[in-house]
VOPAGU-2260 file (C-alpha; in pm, 1 decimal, decimal comma):
REM VOPAGU-2260
SITE   aa  ch    i         X         Y         Z
SITE  UNK   A    0    -116,3   -1856,7   -3429,4
SITE  UNK   A    1    -242,5   -2052,9   -3127,0
SITE  UNK   A    2    -493,7   -1922,8   -2873,7
SITE  UNK   A    3    -224,0   -1825,1   -2621,7
SITE  UNK   A    4     -25,5   -1624,0   -2876,3
SITE  UNK   A    5    -342,5   -1449,2   -2989,8
SITE  UNK   A    6    -439,6   -1364,3   -2632,1
SITE  UNK   A    7     -90,3   -1235,8   -2560,0
SITE  UNK   A    8     -97,2   -1013,1   -2866,7
SITE  UNK   A    9    -418,2    -861,7   -2730,3
SITE  UNK   A   10    -251,6    -794,8   -2394,9
SITE  UNK   A   11      54,9    -648,7   -2564,3
SITE  UNK   A   12    -155,2    -419,2   -2781,7
SITE  UNK   A   13    -338,7    -288,8   -2476,2
SITE  UNK   A   14      -2,5    -197,0   -2326,3
SITE  UNK   A   15      91,0      -8,0   -2642,7
SITE  UNK   A   16    -245,2     169,9   -2652,5
SITE  UNK   A   17    -222,5     299,7   -2294,4
SITE  UNK   A   18    -262,3     676,6   -2252,2
SITE  UNK   A   19    -177,8     750,8   -1887,0
SITE  UNK   A   20    -246,4    1101,5   -1760,3
SITE  UNK   A   21    -215,2    1261,9   -1418,7
SITE  UNK   A   22    -566,5    1393,6   -1357,4
SITE  UNK   A   23    -579,0    1468,7    -984,9
SITE  UNK   A   24    -404,0    1465,1    -648,9
SITE  UNK   A   25    -652,8    1365,8    -380,7
SITE  UNK   A   26    -680,1    1203,9     -37,1
SITE  UNK   A   27    -662,0     827,7     -77,0
SITE  UNK   A   28    -988,0     780,4     110,2
SITE  UNK   A   29   -1160,3    1008,6    -139,1
SITE  UNK   A   30    -998,7     871,1    -453,3
SITE  UNK   A   31    -971,3     495,0    -396,1
SITE  UNK   A   32   -1297,7     302,1    -403,1
SITE  UNK   A   33   -1305,9      43,4    -126,9
SITE  UNK   A   34   -1048,9     210,1      98,9
SITE  UNK   A   35   -1251,1     221,5     417,4
SITE  UNK   A   36   -1197,1     394,5     748,0
SITE  UNK   A   37    -947,2     207,2     964,0
SITE  UNK   A   38    -806,4      25,1     662,7
SITE  UNK   A   39    -444,9      39,0     548,2
SITE  UNK   A   40    -298,4     -78,4     219,4
SITE  UNK   A   41      48,3    -231,3     190,2
SITE  UNK   A   42     292,2    -341,8     -78,3
SITE  UNK   A   43     311,9    -690,2    -219,9
SITE  UNK   A   44      83,8    -991,5    -217,0
SITE  UNK   A   45    -143,7   -1053,5      85,0
SITE  UNK   A   46      32,5   -1107,9     416,4
SITE  UNK   A   47     -79,3   -1127,6     777,9
SITE  UNK   A   48      47,3    -884,1    1041,2
SITE  UNK   A   49     262,6   -1139,5    1233,3
SITE  UNK   A   50     439,7   -1246,3     912,7
SITE  UNK   A   51     541,3    -897,6     800,6
SITE  UNK   A   52     902,6    -783,5     800,2
SITE  UNK   A   53    1018,9    -526,4    1054,5
SITE  UNK   A   54    1014,4    -219,8     825,6
SITE  UNK   A   55     659,5    -292,9     707,4
SITE  UNK   A   56     529,4    -344,2    1060,0
SITE  UNK   A   57     691,6     -20,1    1172,5
SITE  UNK   A   58     544,3     170,5     878,4
SITE  UNK   A   59     198,1      38,6     962,1
SITE  UNK   A   60     232,7     149,7    1323,9
SITE  UNK   A   61     340,8     494,2    1205,2
SITE  UNK   A   62      48,0     520,5     964,0
SITE  UNK   A   63    -195,8     435,2    1242,6
SITE  UNK   A   64     -53,8     716,9    1455,8
SITE  UNK   A   65     -56,5     951,0    1155,0
SITE  UNK   A   66    -427,9     882,3    1110,1
SITE  UNK   A   67    -489,2     941,7    1480,8
SITE  UNK   A   68    -654,2     602,9    1531,0
SITE  UNK   A   69    -425,5     545,3    1829,8
SITE  UNK   A   70    -145,3     754,0    1974,7
SITE  UNK   A   71      98,6     480,7    2075,3
SITE  UNK   A   72     255,8     185,0    1900,6
SITE  UNK   A   73     126,5     -45,3    2173,9
SITE  UNK   A   74    -226,8      74,8    2111,4
SITE  UNK   A   75    -179,0      25,5    1738,0
SITE  UNK   A   76     -61,5    -333,7    1785,1
SITE  UNK   A   77    -363,2    -407,5    2004,1
SITE  UNK   A   78    -599,1    -261,4    1742,8
SITE  UNK   A   79    -439,5    -474,0    1471,6
SITE  UNK   A   80    -450,6    -792,3    1676,2
SITE  UNK   A   81    -816,1    -729,2    1764,0
SITE  UNK   A   82    -909,9    -677,7    1400,2
SITE  UNK   A   83   -1007,9    -314,0    1454,1
SITE  UNK   A   84    -775,4    -211,1    1170,4
SITE  UNK   A   85    -771,7    -413,3     849,4
SITE  UNK   A   86    -488,8    -462,6     601,0
SITE  UNK   A   87    -510,5    -513,3     225,3
SITE  UNK   A   88    -259,7    -519,4     -60,6
SITE  UNK   A   89    -250,5    -198,9    -264,8
SITE  UNK   A   90    -307,9    -398,1    -582,6
SITE  UNK   A   91    -648,9    -516,0    -461,6
SITE  UNK   A   92    -780,8    -159,5    -485,0
SITE  UNK   A   93    -600,7     -34,4    -795,1
SITE  UNK   A   94    -312,2     123,6    -605,0
SITE  UNK   A   95      63,5      76,7    -571,7
SITE  UNK   A   96     320,4     198,8    -321,0
SITE  UNK   A   97     701,4     198,9    -295,8
SITE  UNK   A   98     891,5     -23,3     -50,1
SITE  UNK   A   99     655,2     -82,2     247,3
SITE  UNK   A  100     391,0      77,8      27,1
SITE  UNK   A  101     165,2     196,4     307,6
SITE  UNK   A  102    -142,4     387,2     191,2
SITE  UNK   A  103    -384,7     528,4     448,2
SITE  UNK   A  104    -708,8     721,5     390,6
SITE  UNK   A  105    -564,2    1066,6     468,7
SITE  UNK   A  106    -252,7    1028,7     255,0
SITE  UNK   A  107    -267,8    1220,4     -74,2
SITE  UNK   A  108    -230,3    1008,9    -385,8
SITE  UNK   A  109    -158,0    1075,0    -749,7
SITE  UNK   A  110    -459,3     980,6    -960,0
SITE  UNK   A  111    -349,5     849,6   -1300,0
SITE  UNK   A  112    -614,1     773,2   -1559,5
SITE  UNK   A  113    -552,7     551,0   -1859,2
SITE  UNK   A  114    -752,9     757,6   -2104,6
SITE  UNK   A  115    -753,3     477,3   -2360,7
SITE  UNK   A  116    -946,6     241,7   -2131,2
SITE  UNK   A  117   -1092,3     465,1   -1858,8
SITE  UNK   A  118    -932,8     287,1   -1561,0
SITE  UNK   A  119    -750,2     470,6   -1284,3
SITE  UNK   A  120    -450,1     388,6   -1066,6
SITE  UNK   A  121    -318,7     549,7    -749,9
SITE  UNK   A  122      11,2     600,9    -571,5
SITE  UNK   A  123     116,3     808,3    -272,7
SITE  UNK   A  124     343,1    1111,3    -313,5
SITE  UNK   A  125     714,9    1041,6    -282,5
SITE  UNK   A  126     835,6    1150,9      62,5
SITE  UNK   A  127    1186,3    1246,6     -43,5
SITE  UNK   A  128    1504,1    1124,4     122,0
SITE  UNK   A  129    1609,8    1068,0     482,0
SITE  UNK   A  130    1378,2     916,8     741,8
SITE  UNK   A  131    1068,9     811,2     549,4
SITE  UNK   A  132     779,3     576,3     611,0
SITE  UNK   A  133     839,1     375,4     295,7
SITE  UNK   A  134    1155,7     238,3     460,5
SITE  UNK   A  135     987,8     179,0     795,5
SITE  UNK   A  136    1070,6     500,3     981,5
SITE  UNK   A  137     784,0     618,3    1200,5
SITE  UNK   A  138     904,3     881,0    1448,0
SITE  UNK   A  139     748,7    1225,1    1490,4
SITE  UNK   A  140     956,4    1380,0    1210,3
SITE  UNK   A  141     819,2    1121,7     967,0
SITE  UNK   A  142     461,8    1195,7    1073,5
SITE  UNK   A  143     524,1    1569,7    1044,2
SITE  UNK   A  144     652,5    1530,7     688,8
SITE  UNK   A  145     345,8    1327,0     595,3
SITE  UNK   A  146     125,9    1599,4     742,2
SITE  UNK   A  147     309,1    1859,6     532,8
SITE  UNK   A  148     258,0    1649,6     220,6
SITE  UNK   A  149    -111,0    1626,6     307,3
SITE  UNK   A  150    -174,7    1987,5     406,3
SITE  UNK   A  151     103,4    2184,1     236,6
SITE  UNK   A  152     202,2    2015,9     -89,2
SITE  UNK   A  153     -99,7    1813,1    -200,0
SITE  UNK   A  154    -353,0    2099,8    -222,5
SITE  UNK   A  155    -109,9    2298,0    -438,5
SITE  UNK   A  156     -37,0    2002,0    -664,6
SITE  UNK   A  157    -407,8    1931,8    -697,0
SITE  UNK   A  158    -478,4    2287,4    -801,3
SITE  UNK   A  159    -183,5    2287,4   -1041,9
SITE  UNK   A  160    -284,9    1960,1   -1208,9
SITE  UNK   A  161    -642,8    2076,4   -1249,5
SITE  UNK   A  162    -528,3    2413,1   -1383,8
SITE  UNK   A  163    -312,5    2233,0   -1640,2
SITE  UNK   A  164    -608,7    2022,1   -1750,0
SITE  UNK   A  165    -418,5    1711,6   -1645,4
SITE  UNK   A  166     -71,6    1606,6   -1755,0
SITE  UNK   A  167     -12,2    1352,2   -2030,5
SITE  UNK   A  168     254,5    1122,9   -1889,5
SITE  UNK   A  169     364,0     899,5   -2175,5
SITE  UNK   A  170     542,8    1186,3   -2355,0
SITE  UNK   A  171     732,5    1266,4   -2034,3
SITE  UNK   A  172     841,6     904,2   -1991,4
SITE  UNK   A  173     938,1     872,5   -2357,4
SITE  UNK   A  174    1151,7    1185,0   -2342,4
SITE  UNK   A  175    1306,9    1091,0   -2008,1
SITE  UNK   A  176    1422,9     759,2   -2156,4
SITE  UNK   A  177    1620,6     955,8   -2414,5
SITE  UNK   A  178    1776,2    1158,7   -2130,6
SITE  UNK   A  179    1914,0     868,4   -1926,9
SITE  UNK   A  180    1625,7     761,9   -1700,0
SITE  UNK   A  181    1494,4     406,6   -1669,1
SITE  UNK   A  182    1206,6     512,1   -1438,6
SITE  UNK   A  183    1289,6     294,4   -1137,0
SITE  UNK   A  184    1623,7     388,2    -984,5
SITE  UNK   A  185    1673,2     698,5   -1199,8
SITE  UNK   A  186    1400,7     959,5   -1250,2
SITE  UNK   A  187    1610,5    1276,1   -1272,8
SITE  UNK   A  188    1492,5    1376,0   -1618,7
SITE  UNK   A  189    1128,8    1278,6   -1565,8
SITE  UNK   A  190    1110,6    1472,0   -1239,5
SITE  UNK   A  191    1258,8    1778,6   -1408,7
SITE  UNK   A  192    1020,8    1753,2   -1703,5
SITE  UNK   A  193     720,7    1721,0   -1473,5
SITE  UNK   A  194     832,0    2016,8   -1263,8
SITE  UNK   A  195     879,9    2226,1   -1576,3
SITE  UNK   A  196     526,6    2137,3   -1684,9
SITE  UNK   A  197     364,9    2216,7   -1351,5
SITE  UNK   A  198     580,0    2506,9   -1227,2
SITE  UNK   A  199     371,1    2790,0   -1380,1
SITE  UNK   A  200      53,5    2637,4   -1238,9
SITE  UNK   A  201     215,4    2583,3    -898,7
SITE  UNK   A  202     322,4    2947,2    -888,2
SITE  UNK   A  203     -32,2    3060,3    -968,4
SITE  UNK   A  204    -205,0    2826,3    -722,4
SITE  UNK   A  205    -422,5    3017,8    -477,7
SITE  UNK   A  206    -349,8    2759,8    -207,1
SITE  UNK   A  207      25,7    2806,7    -216,2
SITE  UNK   A  208      36,9    3094,1      33,5
SITE  UNK   A  209     390,2    3140,2     162,1
SITE  UNK   A  210     489,9    2785,0      68,2
SITE  UNK   A  211     624,1    2851,7    -281,0
SITE  UNK   A  212     992,1    2825,5    -189,8
SITE  UNK   A  213     937,8    2520,7      34,7
SITE  UNK   A  214     739,8    2340,6    -233,7
SITE  UNK   A  215     974,8    2415,7    -520,0
SITE  UNK   A  216    1277,6    2324,4    -307,6
SITE  UNK   A  217    1119,1    1994,1    -204,2
SITE  UNK   A  218    1046,5    1904,9    -565,8
SITE  UNK   A  219    1385,5    2021,2    -692,2
SITE  UNK   A  220    1577,4    1830,2    -423,6
SITE  UNK   A  221    1394,7    1501,2    -484,0
SITE  UNK   A  222    1536,6    1334,1    -795,0
SITE  UNK   A  223    1305,7    1036,4    -739,8
SITE  UNK   A  224     985,1    1239,2    -711,7
SITE  UNK   A  225     857,2    1095,6   -1041,2
SITE  UNK   A  226     907,8     735,2    -923,4
SITE  UNK   A  227     565,2     717,3    -761,8
SITE  UNK   A  228     404,9     854,6   -1076,4
SITE  UNK   A  229     591,9     596,7   -1284,0
SITE  UNK   A  230     444,3     329,1   -1059,1
SITE  UNK   A  231      92,5     461,9   -1108,9
SITE  UNK   A  232     159,9     471,1   -1484,1
SITE  UNK   A  233     260,7     105,8   -1466,8
SITE  UNK   A  234     -50,9       8,3   -1274,4
SITE  UNK   A  235    -281,5     206,1   -1504,5
SITE  UNK   A  236    -111,0      49,6   -1806,9
SITE  UNK   A  237    -119,7    -309,6   -1684,8
SITE  UNK   A  238    -468,5    -334,4   -1534,3
SITE  UNK   A  239    -642,2    -343,1   -1877,0
SITE  UNK   A  240    -433,9    -652,3   -1959,1
SITE  UNK   A  241    -597,0    -851,0   -1678,2
SITE  UNK   A  242    -854,0   -1126,4   -1726,3
SITE  UNK   A  243    -779,2   -1203,8   -2091,0
SITE  UNK   A  244    -863,8   -1573,3   -2135,9
SITE  UNK   A  245    -561,8   -1788,3   -2228,0
SITE  UNK   A  246    -310,3   -1503,5   -2188,1
SITE  UNK   A  247      18,3   -1586,6   -2016,1
SITE  UNK   A  248     123,1   -1221,1   -1982,4
SITE  UNK   A  249     223,6   -1107,7   -1633,2
SITE  UNK   A  250      -1,0    -823,2   -1515,7
SITE  UNK   A  251     171,0    -746,4   -1184,3
SITE  UNK   A  252     489,0    -826,1    -993,3
SITE  UNK   A  253     517,9    -718,3    -632,3
SITE  UNK   A  254     687,5    -800,8    -303,7
SITE  UNK   A  255     614,9    -739,0      62,8
SITE  UNK   A  256     959,3    -799,3     212,6
SITE  UNK   A  257     869,8   -1161,0     285,5
SITE  UNK   A  258     719,1   -1293,0     -37,2
SITE  UNK   A  259     740,6   -1205,3    -404,7
SITE  UNK   A  260     418,6   -1243,1    -602,1
SITE  UNK   A  261     300,3   -1223,8    -960,5
SITE  UNK   A  262     -39,6   -1208,2   -1124,5
SITE  UNK   A  263    -105,3   -1337,0   -1474,8
SITE  UNK   A  264    -375,1   -1224,7   -1715,0
SITE  UNK   A  265    -559,7   -1555,1   -1760,0
SITE  UNK   A  266    -574,6   -1623,3   -1386,0
SITE  UNK   A  267    -705,4   -1281,1   -1281,6
SITE  UNK   A  268    -645,7   -1176,1    -921,4
SITE  UNK   A  269    -472,3   -1496,0    -811,0
SITE  UNK   A  270    -122,4   -1449,7    -668,8
SITE  UNK   A  271     163,4   -1691,8    -733,0
SITE  UNK   A  272     421,8   -1644,1    -461,2
SITE  UNK   A  273     767,5   -1749,8    -348,9
SITE  UNK   A  274    1010,9   -1617,5     -87,6
SITE  UNK   A  275    1138,6   -1270,1    -170,7
SITE  UNK   A  276    1504,9   -1272,6    -270,2
SITE  UNK   A  277    1795,9   -1060,6    -150,4
SITE  UNK   A  278    1913,4    -786,9    -388,8
SITE  UNK   A  279    2271,3    -792,3    -511,3
SITE  UNK   A  280    2426,3    -449,6    -535,0
SITE  UNK   A  281    2623,4    -172,0    -373,7
SITE  UNK   A  282    2584,6     -64,8     -12,8
SITE  UNK   A  283    2621,5     278,6     136,3
SITE  UNK   A  284    2928,0     326,9     360,6
SITE  UNK   A  285    2891,5     142,4     688,8
SITE  UNK   A  286    2640,7    -115,3     562,2
SITE  UNK   A  287    2673,3    -466,8     423,0
SITE  UNK   A  288    2449,5    -740,4     288,0
SITE  UNK   A  289    2397,3    -859,1     646,2
SITE  UNK   A  290    2196,6    -541,4     709,2
SITE  UNK   A  291    1958,8    -585,4     415,4
SITE  UNK   A  292    1593,7    -682,0     418,3
SITE  UNK   A  293    1466,4    -911,3     142,8
SITE  UNK   A  294    1332,0    -721,1    -155,9
SITE  UNK   A  295    1004,6    -532,9    -110,8
SITE  UNK   A  296     765,2    -286,8    -270,9
SITE  UNK   A  297     510,5    -252,7    -549,7
SITE  UNK   A  298     760,9     -67,9    -767,8
SITE  UNK   A  299     818,6    -381,7    -976,0
SITE  UNK   A  300     506,8    -273,9   -1165,1
SITE  UNK   A  301     760,0     -58,0   -1352,4
SITE  UNK   A  302     945,2    -366,7   -1477,2
SITE  UNK   A  303     610,1    -532,1   -1546,6
SITE  UNK   A  304     536,4    -261,0   -1802,7
SITE  UNK   A  305     885,3    -289,8   -1954,6
SITE  UNK   A  306    1088,0     -18,7   -1781,9
SITE  UNK   A  307    1327,7     -18,9   -1485,0
SITE  UNK   A  308    1560,5    -316,4   -1520,1
SITE  UNK   A  309    1409,5    -393,3   -1861,3
SITE  UNK   A  310    1523,1     -50,4   -1985,2
SITE  UNK   A  311    1854,8     -41,4   -1799,5
SITE  UNK   A  312    2034,4      -5,9   -2129,5
SITE  UNK   A  313    1887,5     343,8   -2161,9
SITE  UNK   A  314    2035,9     462,0   -1831,8
SITE  UNK   A  315    2417,3     458,4   -1826,5
SITE  UNK   A  316    2429,8     654,4   -1499,5
SITE  UNK   A  317    2221,3     400,5   -1309,2
SITE  UNK   A  318    2457,2     110,9   -1380,3
SITE  UNK   A  319    2715,2     210,7   -1121,5
SITE  UNK   A  320    2451,0     306,0    -865,6
SITE  UNK   A  321    2291,2     -39,8    -863,2
SITE  UNK   A  322    2617,0    -230,6    -907,6
SITE  UNK   A  323    2507,1    -377,8   -1240,0
SITE  UNK   A  324    2857,9    -391,9   -1386,2
SITE  UNK   A  325    2941,5    -199,0   -1700,3
SITE  UNK   A  326    2721,9     -16,9   -1946,6
SITE  UNK   A  327    2762,4    -315,0   -2178,7
SITE  UNK   A  328    2616,8    -532,2   -1903,0
SITE  UNK   A  329    2318,5    -297,9   -1882,5
SITE  UNK   A  330    2262,4    -330,7   -2256,2
SITE  UNK   A  331    2283,8    -708,1   -2217,2
SITE  UNK   A  332    2015,1    -705,6   -1946,7
SITE  UNK   A  333    1777,4    -515,7   -2173,4
SITE  UNK   A  334    1845,7    -749,1   -2465,0
SITE  UNK   A  335    1795,4   -1050,0   -2237,5
SITE  UNK   A  336    1456,2    -920,5   -2124,8
SITE  UNK   A  337    1356,5    -914,1   -2490,4
SITE  UNK   A  338    1378,6   -1294,2   -2484,0
SITE  UNK   A  339    1098,1   -1328,9   -2227,4
SITE  UNK   A  340     854,3   -1067,6   -2355,4
SITE  UNK   A  341     579,9   -1067,0   -2616,8
SITE  UNK   A  342     721,7    -770,0   -2804,5
SITE  UNK   A  343     850,9    -415,5   -2778,0
SITE  UNK   A  344     690,9     -79,8   -2713,6
SITE  UNK   A  345     774,2     163,8   -2994,5
SITE  UNK   A  346     624,8     445,9   -2787,1
SITE  UNK   A  347     909,5     401,6   -2536,8
SITE  UNK   A  348    1221,1     397,5   -2753,3
SITE  UNK   A  349    1569,4     331,2   -2614,2
SITE  UNK   A  350    1828,8     547,5   -2794,2
SITE  UNK   A  351    2124,9     335,8   -2684,4
SITE  UNK   A  352    1970,4      36,2   -2862,1
SITE  UNK   A  353    1915,1     211,1   -3195,6
SITE  UNK   A  354    1578,9     337,9   -3069,3
SITE  UNK   A  355    1427,7      -6,0   -3033,0
SITE  UNK   A  356    1119,2      -4,9   -2815,1
SITE  UNK   A  357    1145,4    -122,4   -2456,3
SITE  UNK   A  358    1074,5    -497,0   -2421,9
SITE  UNK   A  359     731,3    -548,4   -2267,6
SITE  UNK   A  360     469,8    -811,2   -2197,3
SITE  UNK   A  361     640,8   -1071,4   -1976,6
SITE  UNK   A  362     532,8   -1417,0   -2095,6
SITE  UNK   A  363     545,4   -1683,6   -1823,4
SITE  UNK   A  364     598,7   -1951,0   -2090,1
SITE  UNK   A  365     914,4   -1782,0   -2214,2
SITE  UNK   A  366    1041,9   -1729,8   -1859,7
SITE  UNK   A  367    1007,2   -2098,7   -1777,5
SITE  UNK   A  368    1129,7   -2227,1   -2114,2
SITE  UNK   A  369    1437,1   -2001,9   -2120,0
SITE  UNK   A  370    1514,0   -2011,0   -1745,5
SITE  UNK   A  371    1549,8   -1631,6   -1768,1
SITE  UNK   A  372    1370,4   -1445,4   -1491,3
SITE  UNK   A  373    1284,8   -1073,4   -1492,5
SITE  UNK   A  374    1560,6    -842,0   -1372,4
SITE  UNK   A  375    1461,3    -563,3   -1135,6
SITE  UNK   A  376    1638,6    -244,6   -1032,1
SITE  UNK   A  377    1568,1    -182,6    -665,7
SITE  UNK   A  378    1652,4       8,5    -353,9
SITE  UNK   A  379    1779,3    -194,9     -59,4
SITE  UNK   A  380    1615,2    -137,1     278,2
SITE  UNK   A  381    1769,7    -208,8     616,3
SITE  UNK   A  382    1605,8    -504,2     787,7
SITE  UNK   A  383    1559,8    -299,6    1105,3
SITE  UNK   A  384    1277,5     -44,2    1111,2
SITE  UNK   A  385    1362,9     320,0    1066,4
SITE  UNK   A  386    1719,9     290,2     940,3
SITE  UNK   A  387    1613,8     348,2     581,3
SITE  UNK   A  388    1781,9     279,3     250,8
SITE  UNK   A  389    2122,8     116,5     279,0
SITE  UNK   A  390    2201,7      60,3     -86,4
SITE  UNK   A  391    2073,4     -15,9    -434,0
SITE  UNK   A  392    2104,4    -313,9    -659,7
SITE  UNK   A  393    1938,3    -562,6    -885,0
SITE  UNK   A  394    1730,8    -866,0    -800,0
SITE  UNK   A  395    1567,8   -1141,5   -1000,7
SITE  UNK   A  396    1207,6   -1250,7    -968,6
SITE  UNK   A  397    1186,4   -1604,2    -822,1
SITE  UNK   A  398    1136,1   -1871,5   -1088,2
SITE  UNK   A  399     889,9   -2057,1    -864,2
SITE  UNK   A  400     627,5   -1786,8    -920,5
SITE  UNK   A  401     635,9   -1847,6   -1294,4
SITE  UNK   A  402     632,3   -2226,1   -1279,8
SITE  UNK   A  403     329,5   -2212,0   -1048,9
SITE  UNK   A  404     152,9   -1973,2   -1285,1
SITE  UNK   A  405     225,6   -2186,1   -1590,7
SITE  UNK   A  406      94,3   -2497,5   -1416,8
SITE  UNK   A  407    -225,6   -2312,4   -1324,8
SITE  UNK   A  408    -276,5   -2195,2   -1683,3
SITE  UNK   A  409    -212,9   -2546,3   -1815,9
SITE  UNK   A  410    -482,8   -2670,4   -1580,7
SITE  UNK   A  411    -724,4   -2400,4   -1700,2
SITE  UNK   A  412    -660,9   -2493,3   -2062,1
SITE  UNK   A  413    -713,7   -2862,1   -1985,9
SITE  UNK   A  414   -1040,5   -2790,4   -1807,6
SITE  UNK   A  415   -1158,4   -2577,6   -2099,7
SITE  UNK   A  416   -1066,3   -2846,6   -2351,3
SITE  UNK   A  417   -1250,9   -3113,0   -2151,5
SITE  UNK   A  418   -1559,7   -2902,7   -2086,2
């Protein structure tokens, strides 16, 4: 076994050993170290304000108004251009966010702790459907919903999670995979299992007041509620695989609507980027590919840990939704992802593949050598702010990210050998 294979086995084992648990629901500014006042976090690799896509810019303007830092979009733009408000990628501070991925200090976040390694990851609460900030909507109804999440839902969830002593999440994910979820575009089972776990504690929460029906209806109507938790699980699982010398395992994949970026274990926090690609899929009535924004969001952390598109074979119902062809095609995608990964995760078994574990541990060497890039299940956002989701589909990670990463690792190995 060479030094790269040995390092990759270490990374893979850390993925298998992960023990993610929901331990709190707290304001982002309280939970996330380094999230300062007048700082916003966004999805994807680093990007400057002028280079952001329309939906992300609109979401940032809405978040600034939500925080009360300014009361108009014009004032928000001025504050950004003057450097009064700073922007950072979620990943820099241990967080992730769907689509535009905006995280602001007052927004409540799920706090997921990897009890095997002690690290924590964070993700905002899923807003539900309709006009939502993650797709770039920012009118008063969007702000009002965020305020309800902050003041109505989050305190109850926090009390419920603490009353339950935390919620072990790997068993929920494992069971949901046997019930047809793949954790990216389908979270019906996982959401139901989580709600069943927390419902007694929600009902008993002293902070619930007269909100019990509103809260339970919101959770019951939102099939994708667990998505944000799945993202935090992915982040909490993958962060312990960072900074392993000689490892070619991908520790993060993310996109900001302009660029797609990956991080690799041996190269730490360095991003390898390429233009974000356009998803291929099915569009809602009245929309076409001409309406779509290039792919965006931190939710590819789900594929990074071996779920989503990598586990599409476990989710027959998602195939038609994302336009992935037939169920046999979905099985083929999962098998194909096994060709670019270090191994499988027996803790996350796929019943439709004779209970093989989900393929996990993307190896940049195998991606480049095989010319097979990771497949991702994704929502498709309209390129104009505020329109929202216009479809769902699949997208491939750009090969250029992986060739750049492999070249950088080759250089590191050469420098080490010559030292």
